[in-house]
DSSP file (Angstrom, degrees, kcal/mol; ACC not computed):
  #  RESIDUE AA STRUCTURE BP1 BP2  ACC     N-H-->O    O-->H-N    N-H-->O    O-->H-N    TCO  KAPPA ALPHA  PHI   PSI    X-CA   Y-CA   Z-CA
    1    1 A M              0   0    0      0, 0.0     2,-0.2     0, 0.0     0, 0.0   0.000 360.0 360.0 360.0 152.8  111.3   69.2   75.6
    2    2 A A        -     0   0    0      1,-0.1     2,-0.0     2,-0.1     0, 0.0  -0.463 360.0-118.9 -72.4 142.3  109.5   69.2   72.3
    3    3 A S     >  -     0   0    0     -2,-0.2     4,-1.9     1,-0.1     5,-0.2  -0.300  26.3-106.5 -74.5 167.0  110.1   72.2   70.1
    4    4 A E  H  > S+     0   0    0      1,-0.2     4,-2.3     2,-0.2     5,-0.2   0.884 119.4  54.5 -63.0 -38.3  107.2   74.4   69.1
    5    5 A A  H  > S+     0   0    0      1,-0.2     4,-2.1     2,-0.2    -1,-0.2   0.921 109.3  45.9 -62.8 -44.5  107.2   73.0   65.5
    6    6 A S  H  > S+     0   0    0      2,-0.2     4,-2.3     1,-0.2    -1,-0.2   0.833 109.7  55.3 -71.3 -29.8  106.8   69.4   66.8
    7    7 A E  H  X S+     0   0    0     -4,-1.9     4,-2.5     2,-0.2    -1,-0.2   0.929 108.8  47.8 -64.7 -43.4  104.1   70.4   69.2
    8    8 A D  H  X S+     0   0    0     -4,-2.3     4,-2.5     1,-0.2    -2,-0.2   0.912 111.5  50.7 -61.7 -41.6  102.1   72.0   66.3
    9    9 A A  H  X S+     0   0    0     -4,-2.1     4,-2.4     1,-0.2    -1,-0.2   0.897 109.9  50.2 -62.9 -40.0  102.7   68.8   64.3
   10   10 A A  H  X S+     0   0    0     -4,-2.3     4,-2.5     2,-0.2    -2,-0.2   0.921 110.8  48.6 -65.2 -43.0  101.4   66.7   67.2
   11   11 A K  H  X S+     0   0    0     -4,-2.5     4,-2.6     1,-0.2    -2,-0.2   0.908 112.1  49.5 -62.2 -40.6   98.3   68.8   67.5
   12   12 A E  H  X S+     0   0    0     -4,-2.5     4,-2.7     1,-0.2    -1,-0.2   0.898 110.3  50.0 -65.2 -39.3   97.7   68.6   63.8
   13   13 A M  H  X S+     0   0    0     -4,-2.4     4,-2.2     2,-0.2    -2,-0.2   0.904 111.5  48.5 -66.4 -40.4   98.1   64.8   63.9
   14   14 A I  H  X S+     0   0    0     -4,-2.5     4,-2.2     2,-0.2    -2,-0.2   0.927 112.1  49.6 -63.0 -44.5   95.6   64.5   66.8
   15   15 A F  H  X S+     0   0    0     -4,-2.6     4,-2.4     1,-0.2    -2,-0.2   0.929 110.7  49.1 -60.7 -45.6   93.2   66.7   65.0
   16   16 A M  H  X S+     0   0    0     -4,-2.7     4,-2.8     1,-0.2    -1,-0.2   0.881 108.8  54.4 -61.8 -37.5   93.5   64.6   61.8
   17   17 A G  H  X S+     0   0    0     -4,-2.2     4,-2.2     2,-0.2    -1,-0.2   0.900 108.8  47.6 -62.1 -41.0   93.0   61.5   63.9
   18   18 A E  H  X S+     0   0    0     -4,-2.2     4,-2.4     2,-0.2    -2,-0.2   0.904 112.0  50.1 -67.0 -40.4   89.7   62.9   65.3
   19   19 A V  H  X S+     0   0    0     -4,-2.4     4,-2.5     1,-0.2    -2,-0.2   0.937 111.8  47.4 -62.3 -46.5   88.6   63.9   61.8
   20   20 A L  H  X S+     0   0    0     -4,-2.8     4,-2.1     1,-0.2    -1,-0.2   0.885 112.1  50.1 -63.8 -37.6   89.3   60.4   60.4
   21   21 A R  H  X S+     0   0    0     -4,-2.2     4,-2.3     2,-0.2    -1,-0.2   0.880 108.8  52.5 -68.1 -36.6   87.5   58.8   63.4
   22   22 A A  H  X S+     0   0    0     -4,-2.4     4,-2.3     2,-0.2    -2,-0.2   0.933 110.0  47.8 -63.3 -45.0   84.5   61.1   62.8
   23   23 A F  H  X S+     0   0    0     -4,-2.5     4,-2.6     1,-0.2    -2,-0.2   0.889 110.4  52.9 -61.1 -37.6   84.4   60.0   59.2
   24   24 A D  H  X S+     0   0    0     -4,-2.1     4,-2.4     2,-0.2    -1,-0.2   0.894 107.9  50.6 -64.8 -39.7   84.7   56.4   60.3
   25   25 A C  H  X>S+     0   0    0     -4,-2.3     4,-3.3     2,-0.2     5,-0.7   0.902 110.8  49.5 -63.9 -40.4   81.7   56.9   62.7
   26   26 A V  H  X5S+     0   0    0     -4,-2.3     4,-1.8     3,-0.2    -2,-0.2   0.935 112.9  46.4 -63.0 -45.5   79.7   58.3   59.8
   27   27 A R  H  <5S+     0   0    0     -4,-2.6    -2,-0.2     1,-0.2    -1,-0.2   0.872 121.7  37.4 -65.4 -36.7   80.6   55.4   57.5
   28   28 A T  H  <5S+     0   0    0     -4,-2.4    -2,-0.2    -5,-0.2    -3,-0.2   0.922 133.5  19.6 -81.1 -46.0   79.8   52.9   60.2
   29   29 A N  H  <5S-     0   0    0     -4,-3.3    -3,-0.2     2,-0.3    -2,-0.2   0.645  93.7-122.6-104.7 -19.0   76.8   54.4   62.0
   30   30 A G  S  <<S+     0   0    0     -4,-1.8     2,-0.3    -5,-0.7    -4,-0.2   0.548  84.5  71.7  84.9   6.5   75.4   56.8   59.5
   31   31 A Y  S    S-     0   0    0     -6,-0.6     2,-0.5    -9,-0.1    -2,-0.3  -0.970  84.4-101.5-148.6 164.2   75.7   59.7   61.9
   32   32 A V        -     0   0    0     -2,-0.3     2,-0.6    -3,-0.1   -10,-0.1  -0.744  24.0-153.8 -92.5 128.9   78.4   61.9   63.5
   33   33 A M        -     0   0    0     -2,-0.5     2,-0.6   -11,-0.2    -8,-0.1  -0.906  15.6-139.3 -98.3 122.4   79.5   61.2   67.0
   34   34 A H        -     0   0    0     -2,-0.6     2,-0.9     1,-0.0    -2,-0.0  -0.714  12.0-159.4 -84.2 121.7   80.8   64.4   68.7
   35   35 A V        +     0   0    0     -2,-0.6     3,-0.2     1,-0.2   -13,-0.0  -0.848  26.5 156.8-104.9 100.2   83.9   63.6   70.8
   36   36 A D        +     0   0    0     -2,-0.9    -1,-0.2     1,-0.2    -2,-0.0   0.632  63.9  65.9 -97.3 -16.6   84.3   66.4   73.2
   37   37 A D  S    S+     0   0    0      2,-0.0     2,-0.6     0, 0.0    -1,-0.2   0.452  79.6  93.2 -90.6   2.4   86.3   64.6   75.9
   38   38 A V              0   0    0     -3,-0.2    -3,-0.0     1,-0.1   -20,-0.0  -0.845 360.0 360.0 -96.4 124.4   89.4   64.0   73.7
   39   39 A T              0   0    0     -2,-0.6    -1,-0.1     0, 0.0   -25,-0.1   0.381 360.0 360.0-117.8 360.0   92.0   66.7   74.1
């Protein structure tokens, strides 16, 4: 099983991925798309 530290790192990496994708949507579309179905 994953340790608590690696779980936190994975959550942080997922969060950073969502942030980067949001910025990409802004750059591409000019507006923010809220992604609520990604957990």
